[in-house]
C-alpha positions in Angstrom: 123.9 10.0 125.7 123.8 6.5 127.0 121.4 5.6 130.1 124.6 4.7 132.2 126.3 8.4 131.7 122.6 10.1 132.4 122.4 8.1 135.8 125.7 8.9 136.8 125.4 12.6 136.5 121.7 12.7 138.0 123.9 10.7 140.9 126.6 13.1 141.1 124.2 16.1 141.2 122.5 14.6 143.9 125.6 13.9 145.9 126.3 18.0 145.2 122.8 19.1 146.5 122.7 16.8 149.4 126.7 18.3 150.5 125.7 21.8 150.0 127.8 22.4 147.1 125.5 22.9 144.7 122.3 25.2 144.6 119.0 24.3 143.2 117.5 26.0 141.6 120.3 28.1 140.3 120.5 31.5 142.3 120.0 34.3 140.3 122.1 36.9 140.4 124.5 35.3 142.4 127.4 37.1 143.1 131.5 35.4 143.9 133.1 39.1 143.7 134.9 40.4 146.6 136.0 43.7 148.7 139.4 44.1 149.5 140.6 47.0 152.2 143.4 48.4 152.0 145.6 50.6 154.8 146.5 53.7 152.8 144.6 56.3 150.3 144.1 55.5 146.9 144.2 51.5 147.2 147.1 49.3 147.1 150.8 50.6 146.0 152.8 47.6 145.6 151.8 46.5 141.8 153.8 43.1 142.3 151.7 41.9 145.2 148.8 44.0 145.6 146.9 43.2 142.6 144.2 40.9 141.9 144.7 37.5 143.5 146.6 39.8 146.2 149.1 37.0 146.8 151.6 39.0 149.5 149.6 42.2 150.1 150.9 43.7 153.4 148.6 46.5 152.7 145.4 44.7 152.7 143.7 45.1 156.1 140.5 42.6 154.7 138.4 40.9 152.7 135.0 40.2 152.3 133.0 38.0 149.8 130.5 40.9 148.1 127.7 38.3 147.5 127.0 37.4 151.4 125.2 39.5 153.3 127.0 40.3 156.8 127.6 42.9 159.3 131.2 43.0 160.5 132.5 44.4 163.9 136.2 44.8 163.0 137.0 44.5 166.7 135.7 41.2 167.1 136.3 39.9 163.2 139.3 38.3 161.5 137.8 39.8 158.0 139.1 43.4 159.0 141.6 44.9 161.0 140.0 47.5 163.3 140.9 51.3 162.6 142.9 50.8 159.6 141.2 51.0 156.4 141.5 54.0 154.3 140.6 52.4 150.5 138.9 49.5 149.1 138.9 47.6 145.9 135.7 46.0 144.6 136.2 43.2 142.4 133.6 41.9 140.3 131.0 40.2 139.2 128.9 42.4 141.4 125.4 43.3 140.5 124.2 46.9 140.5 122.0 47.3 143.6 124.6 45.8 145.9 125.4 48.2 148.9 128.3 48.2 151.5 128.4 51.1 154.3 131.6 51.3 156.5 130.9 52.8 160.1 133.1 54.7 162.5 131.6 53.1 165.0 131.9 49.5 165.8 128.4 48.8 166.5 127.4 50.1 162.9 125.7 53.7 164.5 124.8 56.2 162.3 125.9 59.0 164.9 129.4 58.8 163.7 131.2 59.1 160.4 129.8 56.4 158.0 130.0 55.8 153.9 127.9 54.2 151.9 129.4 52.3 148.5 126.4 51.5 145.9 127.1 49.7 142.9 125.0 51.3 139.7 126.0 49.0 137.0 126.6 45.3 136.8 130.3 44.6 137.3 131.6 41.2 135.2 134.2 39.3 136.7 136.6 41.2 134.9 135.4 44.4 136.5 137.0 46.2 139.5 136.9 49.7 141.1 139.0 51.1 143.3 137.5 53.4 146.5 140.5 55.4 147.2 138.8 57.2 150.3 135.6 57.0 152.4 135.8 60.6 152.8 134.2 61.8 149.7 131.1 61.9 147.6 131.4 61.3 144.1 129.7 59.0 141.2 131.8 56.8 138.9 131.2 54.3 136.0 129.9 51.4 138.6 129.6 53.1 141.8 128.0 56.0 143.8 129.7 57.0 147.4 128.2 59.0 149.5 130.5 60.1 152.5 128.4 61.2 156.2 131.1 63.5 157.9 131.7 64.1 161.2 135.4 64.0 162.1 136.7 61.5 159.6 136.2 57.9 158.5 139.4 57.0 156.8 141.9 54.8 159.1 139.1 54.8 161.6 136.6 52.2 159.6 135.3 49.8 162.8 132.1 48.2 160.9 131.2 46.9 157.8 127.9 46.2 156.3 127.2 44.4 152.9 124.1 44.3 151.6 123.9 42.0 148.3 
């Protein structure tokens, strides 16, 4: 590679770093997966529009990036519609150890129903899993779901916490 090309690449990388488009060093375990929430149990039903990339899915009531740690109050955020989510779909890549908690309480209190979803096996970009209900504890290939019951959670999700 010529010296001119090397300098051009270094200049480009420096520009991307300065603009915050590129991180250095690369983040170990960086994630770009997503979580999609749906207004019916069992995940999306419309096979034409409600499969990735969900071009016109009317059943979707929320979407969050899996790699960003955050707490969302659905009463105050555009990321999810309050009291509508009954199921979710995790779309990789998502690393083992990732956790999401959905709460009936908008402040994330565990005094009402809540469910914890843990990814127990690394999901690649081609992997996805449907959480068909938040009201059942179980373990599958990629996830462990633990439900804490009071009076029902499906259709009453008011806040979501994501811990990459």
